[in-house]
NUMARPA-153033 format. One record per atom (N, C-alpha, C): residue in one letter; x, y, z. Coordinates in steps of 0.05 Angstrom, whole numbers, padded with zeros to 5 digits, always signed. Example, Ala and Ser with C-alpha at 12.3 -4.5 7.8 and 13.67 -1.06 7.14 Angstrom:
# residues 2
A+00264-00114+00156
A+00246-00090+00156
A+00264-00066+00156
S+00257-00045+00142
S+00273-00021+00143
S+00258+00001+00157
***
This chain:
# residues 157
X+00826+00189-00025
X+00846+00176-00050
X+00870+00161-00039
X+00888+00184-00025
X+00902+00164-00016
X+00906+00150+00002
X+00883+00147+00014
X+00873+00126+00042
X+00861+00103+00026
X+00846+00104-00007
X+00845+00082-00021
X+00863+00065-00033
X+00882+00083-00044
X+00920+00071-00053
X+00931+00052-00042
X+00932+00075-00011
X+00947+00051+00010
X+00934+00033+00013
X+00898+00022+00020
X+00883+00002+00017
X+00891-00017+00004
X+00892-00011-00027
X+00889-00030-00057
X+00922-00040-00049
X+00945-00014-00038
X+00968-00028-00041
X+00980-00058-00016
X+00968-00051+00004
X+00961-00067+00018
X+00949-00094+00022
X+00924-00087+00006
X+00911-00118+00002
X+00928-00139-00021
X+00940-00124-00043
X+00950-00138-00067
X+00975-00144-00052
X+00990-00127-00029
X+01015-00145-00021
X+01009-00172-00002
X+00984-00170+00014
X+00977-00184+00033
X+00971-00218+00005
X+00948-00203-00009
X+00956-00227-00032
X+00980-00244-00045
X+00995-00227-00051
X+01022-00238-00053
X+01030-00250-00034
X+01028-00246-00015
X+01049-00263+00015
X+01033-00288+00006
X+00999-00286+00001
X+00986-00307+00015
X+00998-00321-00010
X+00990-00322-00036
X+01003-00337-00052
X+01032-00356-00055
X+01047-00331-00042
X+01074-00338-00043
X+01080-00363-00024
X+01061-00355+00005
X+01058-00367+00033
X+01055-00408+00016
X+01037-00404-00005
X+01023-00429-00008
X+01044-00443-00027
X+01043-00424-00048
X+01070-00444-00063
X+01079-00450-00048
X+01106-00439-00024
X+01122-00449-00003
X+01122-00482+00003
X+01084-00480+00009
X+01078-00496+00028
X+01080-00521+00008
X+01072-00515-00016
X+01059-00539-00034
X+01091-00557-00048
X+01110-00534-00040
X+01130-00540-00055
X+01139-00566-00034
X+01145-00548-00005
X+01164-00569+00013
X+01146-00595+00022
X+01112-00591+00012
X+01106-00612+00023
X+01094-00634-00001
X+01106-00627-00028
X+01098-00647-00045
X+01117-00653-00068
X+01135-00639-00059
X+01172-00632-00076
X+01177-00667-00076
X+01196-00683-00100
X+01207-00703-00095
X+01227-00704-00076
X+01238-00719-00056
X+01257-00720-00039
X+01281-00724-00050
X+01306-00713-00037
X+01331-00710-00052
X+01332-00740-00057
X+01358-00745-00080
X+01364-00781-00087
X+01389-00783-00072
X+01383-00800-00055
X+01406-00817-00044
X+01418-00839-00059
X+01412-00843-00082
X+01437-00863-00092
X+01430-00864-00119
X+01437-00868-00143
X+01447-00869-00169
X+01414-00889-00176
X+01400-00880-00191
X+01379-00892-00200
X+01379-00905-00233
X+01379-00927-00242
X+01381-00942-00268
X+01355-00931-00277
X+01349-00914-00304
X+01325-00913-00309
X+01326-00918-00339
X+01316-00943-00354
X+01319-00940-00387
X+01302-00940-00407
X+01304-00924-00419
X+01287-00915-00443
X+01267-00929-00451
X+01245-00932-00451
X+01222-00945-00466
X+01216-00938-00491
X+01201-00957-00507
X+01193-00952-00533
X+01150-00939-00524
X+01153-00915-00546
X+01126-00903-00557
X+01123-00900-00573
X+01101-00899-00582
X+01087-00895-00606
X+01068-00859-00616
X+01083-00853-00627
X+01065-00826-00648
X+01038-00831-00664
X+01025-00822-00665
X+01004-00824-00682
X+01016-00823-00715
X+01003-00846-00722
X+01019-00858-00750
X+01017-00830-00774
X+01002-00814-00761
X+00997-00793-00793
X+01026-00778-00794
X+01038-00770-00761
X+01056-00756-00756
X+01087-00770-00784
X+01082-00794-00777
X+01107-00800-00790
X+01106-00797-00822
X+01119-00788-00832
X+01124-00786-00857
X+01142-00805-00882
X+01173-00806-00862
X+01185-00829-00880
X+01202-00845-00861
X+01204-00876-00870
X+01219-00880-00851
X+01200-00902-00823
X+01217-00918-00818
X+01198-00929-00796
X+01215-00916-00767
X+01211-00883-00757
X+01228-00894-00725
X+01219-00905-00711
X+01235-00903-00691
X+01241-00925-00670
X+01237-00912-00652
X+01217-00892-00634
X+01224-00879-00617
X+01217-00887-00581
X+01236-00875-00569
X+01245-00880-00545
X+01246-00862-00529
X+01238-00869-00492
X+01234-00839-00477
X+01243-00855-00450
X+01248-00835-00428
X+01247-00838-00401
X+01241-00812-00391
X+01224-00800-00367
X+01220-00781-00354
X+01235-00786-00329
X+01259-00770-00324
X+01268-00766-00301
X+01254-00752-00278
X+01244-00725-00283
X+01232-00711-00272
X+01207-00703-00279
X+01189-00689-00263
X+01172-00682-00258
X+01159-00669-00231
X+01158-00640-00231
X+01159-00623-00208
X+01122-00626-00192
X+01121-00614-00172
X+01113-00620-00151
X+01084-00613-00162
X+01080-00592-00181
X+01056-00590-00198
X+01044-00599-00218
X+01058-00613-00227
X+01062-00627-00260
X+01065-00595-00281
X+01076-00581-00269
X+01079-00560-00293
X+01102-00562-00309
X+01123-00573-00298
X+01151-00586-00317
X+01161-00615-00306
X+01166-00615-00330
X+01175-00644-00334
X+01203-00645-00347
X+01219-00668-00344
X+01253-00672-00353
X+01260-00694-00359
X+01270-00700-00393
X+01275-00732-00396
X+01289-00737-00415
X+01300-00761-00432
X+01317-00764-00448
X+01296-00771-00466
X+01307-00765-00484
X+01291-00782-00519
X+01310-00786-00538
X+01303-00805-00556
X+01323-00826-00566
X+01306-00833-00593
X+01318-00830-00623
X+01303-00836-00638
X+01320-00851-00665
X+01307-00875-00678
X+01334-00878-00701
X+01322-00871-00727
X+01344-00865-00735
X+01353-00860-00771
X+01349-00884-00792
X+01345-00874-00822
X+01337-00847-00822
X+01308-00852-00822
X+01290-00822-00818
X+01259-00820-00817
X+01257-00794-00815
X+01227-00782-00820
X+01220-00762-00820
X+01196-00765-00809
X+01183-00733-00790
X+01164-00736-00777
X+01162-00714-00770
X+01135-00704-00771
X+01120-00691-00757
X+01130-00691-00724
X+01131-00671-00710
X+01124-00669-00678
X+01111-00640-00673
X+01085-00646-00656
X+01069-00636-00649
X+01067-00624-00622
X+01077-00602-00621
X+01082-00585-00594
X+01055-00577-00572
X+01047-00597-00548
X+01017-00586-00533
X+01042-00574-00511
X+01060-00570-00497
X+01074-00550-00486
X+01099-00540-00495
X+01107-00520-00477
X+01134-00509-00490
X+01153-00529-00485
X+01170-00536-00502
X+01188-00554-00492
X+01227-00550-00506
X+01240-00554-00489
X+01276-00539-00496
X+01287-00569-00495
X+01300-00567-00517
X+01324-00594-00516
X+01348-00581-00516
X+01365-00606-00518
X+01392-00607-00511
X+01397-00629-00531
X+01409-00632-00545
X+01418-00657-00564
X+01450-00661-00558
X+01440-00690-00544
X+01468-00703-00534
X+01480-00721-00556
X+01469-00736-00573
X+01481-00745-00594
X+01466-00743-00613
X+01487-00757-00643
X+01470-00750-00662
X+01468-00728-00675
X+01443-00724-00694
X+01433-00698-00705
X+01406-00693-00712
X+01401-00676-00725
X+01372-00674-00739
X+01373-00649-00757
X+01350-00643-00776
X+01354-00623-00789
X+01319-00617-00790
X+01321-00596-00783
X+01282-00578-00770
X+01277-00564-00792
X+01255-00563-00796
X+01237-00542-00812
X+01221-00538-00790
X+01208-00506-00779
X+01204-00498-00758
X+01200-00463-00765
X+01173-00462-00759
X+01168-00429-00759
X+01177-00426-00791
X+01175-00439-00812
X+01191-00424-00837
X+01217-00427-00830
X+01234-00437-00821
X+01264-00443-00819
X+01273-00471-00818
X+01291-00472-00834
X+01307-00498-00834
X+01324-00488-00818
X+01339-00516-00796
X+01363-00507-00785
X+01372-00537-00780
X+01397-00544-00773
X+01408-00563-00766
X+01417-00569-00729
X+01414-00589-00723
X+01410-00587-00683
X+01443-00608-00692
X+01466-00609-00672
X+01491-00620-00672
X+01490-00631-00643
X+01507-00648-00632
X+01506-00652-00601
X+01516-00626-00591
X+01503-00617-00570
X+01510-00585-00556
X+01502-00561-00561
X+01480-00573-00575
X+01471-00553-00590
X+01433-00551-00571
X+01413-00531-00567
X+01387-00535-00560
X+01368-00513-00569
X+01350-00512-00567
X+01329-00500-00584
X+01307-00493-00574
X+01283-00482-00571
X+01258-00480-00554
X+01235-00484-00571
X+01216-00499-00568
X+01196-00498-00588
X+01166-00491-00575
X+01154-00479-00584
X+01130-00468-00573
X+01106-00477-00577
X+01090-00485-00550
X+01066-00494-00550
X+01051-00487-00577
X+01028-00508-00586
X+01014-00495-00603
X+01029-00503-00630
X+01057-00507-00638
X+01069-00509-00665
X+01070-00535-00672
X+01088-00533-00696
X+01089-00563-00707
X+01113-00567-00720
X+01139-00581-00716
X+01162-00588-00732
X+01164-00606-00746
X+01179-00610-00773
X+01184-00628-00785
X+01210-00637-00783
X+01222-00665-00768
X+01240-00669-00764
X+01258-00692-00775
X+01272-00689-00795
X+01290-00712-00810
X+01321-00717-00798
X+01315-00741-00786
X+01330-00751-00772
X+01351-00778-00787
X+01380-00766-00796
X+01386-00783-00817
X+01399-00805-00803
X+01407-00805-00789
X+01420-00832-00770
X+01407-00842-00750
X+01401-00817-00725
X+01392-00823-00701
X+01407-00799-00682
X+01382-00791-00662
X+01400-00769-00647
X+01376-00783-00615
X+01393-00773-00598
X+01389-00770-00568
X+01397-00743-00557
X+01370-00738-00540
X+01358-00706-00528
X+01354-00715-00508
X+01362-00692-00481
X+01351-00684-00464
X+01329-00663-00469
X+01304-00668-00455
X+01273-00645-00466
X+01265-00645-00441
X+01256-00613-00430
X+01242-00605-00413
X+01222-00595-00422
X+01200-00601-00414
X+01164-00592-00422
X+01167-00573-00401
X+01147-00552-00405
X+01146-00526-00393
X+01115-00526-00390
X+01092-00522-00381
X+01067-00520-00385
X+01058-00491-00372
X+01066-00464-00397
X+01060-00438-00380
X+01032-00432-00368
X+01007-00445-00390
X+00977-00444-00380
X+00970-00433-00400
X+00942-00434-00400
X+00929-00428-00423
X+00929-00399-00418
X+00920-00379-00402
X+00933-00340-00399
X+00959-00336-00413
X+00974-00353-00405
X+01004-00351-00423
X+01007-00357-00444
X+00996-00383-00454
X+00994-00385-00488
X+00986-00372-00501
X+00955-00363-00489
X+00938-00341-00502
X+00945-00323-00509
X+00964-00303-00483
X+00968-00277-00489
X+01001-00283-00512
X+01014-00301-00512
X+01030-00306-00530
X+01019-00303-00564
X+00992-00320-00563
X+00986-00318-00591
X+00972-00299-00599
X+00966-00272-00584
X+00955-00253-00596
X+00981-00236-00592
X+01005-00236-00585
X+01017-00215-00590
X+01042-00229-00610
X+01033-00244-00622
X+01049-00251-00650
X+01044-00243-00668
***
């Protein structure tokens, strides 16, 4: 019994070391190099599914300024003019930080407002109703926790 436990623990440690080593090598060989100068990255217009727009004519603009080597995480800037009301369907976990403007949100049965300096997290598989009175500029970070994590999260709800 003691020998089986020791063998199992040793196998788990070797596996953990192998996974950690693989992740470290992938990061070192695939990560973006550090910046050596500033880069001007203008936001560009994009469209969403027209059924998401409930009121107004929002002008959506965004720019992605970071993507992790494994594609699991990305960050960028998003802008939208108001007045407008629209749904946003979250395919990945998204955290935002409001830089300018504001928005009134209906999410998971709650209503709240965001202003500059506020932050919030939206979970993958959920939908929020956004009402932008004048305009909003936010920083966003998307994270793909993976199917197993999303499945477990939905089971624990």
